PASE-522783 format. One line per 5 residues: number of its first residue (from 1); for each residue x, y, z of C-alpha. Coordinates in steps of 0.5 Angstrom, whole numbers, plus 500, padded with zeros to 3 digits. Each point is the difference from the previous one (the first is absolute). Layout:
N
NUM	X/Y/Z; ...
END
This chain:
80
1	716/364/161; 496/495/495; 506/497/497; 502/498/507; 494/497/502
6	500/495/494; 507/498/502; 499/499/507; 494/496/498; 504/496/495
11	505/498/505; 495/498/506; 497/495/494; 507/497/498; 501/493/502
16	505/499/505; 499/494/503; 501/493/498; 496/494/501; 503/493/499
21	495/494/498; 500/493/501; 496/495/496; 501/493/499; 500/497/493
26	492/499/499; 499/507/502; 505/503/495; 498/495/495; 493/503/501
31	502/508/500; 503/498/493; 495/497/497; 495/506/502; 505/505/498
36	500/496/493; 493/499/500; 498/507/501; 506/504/497; 503/503/507
41	506/503/497; 502/503/508; 500/495/505; 503/504/505; 494/505/499
46	495/495/499; 502/497/507; 500/507/504; 493/502/497; 498/493/502
51	502/500/507; 498/507/501; 493/498/498; 499/496/505; 503/504/505
56	495/505/498; 494/496/500; 502/497/507; 500/506/503; 493/503/497
61	497/494/503; 503/500/506; 500/507/502; 495/503/506; 493/502/498
66	496/506/504; 495/494/502; 503/494/501; 494/494/500; 502/496/506
71	493/499/502; 494/497/496; 495/506/496; 494/500/498; 504/500/493
76	505/495/501; 498/494/505; 505/495/500; 498/494/503; 505/495/503
END
């Protein structure tokens, strides 16, 4: 039973979806310089991690809070 759970998890995490990305010459050169300077060996992994970090950060910033502060309070007085 335990072996099947591990195999199932590995199947779910397998990357089957392809994403194509177009860069202009300046962007490609900047990426190449960055990868050489910081010894990035796997550009695909680097781009995947960078994109996912940006997405997760944005989700965390925009998630709804329990108490949305639309009106000024004693501690938060936004004067326009």
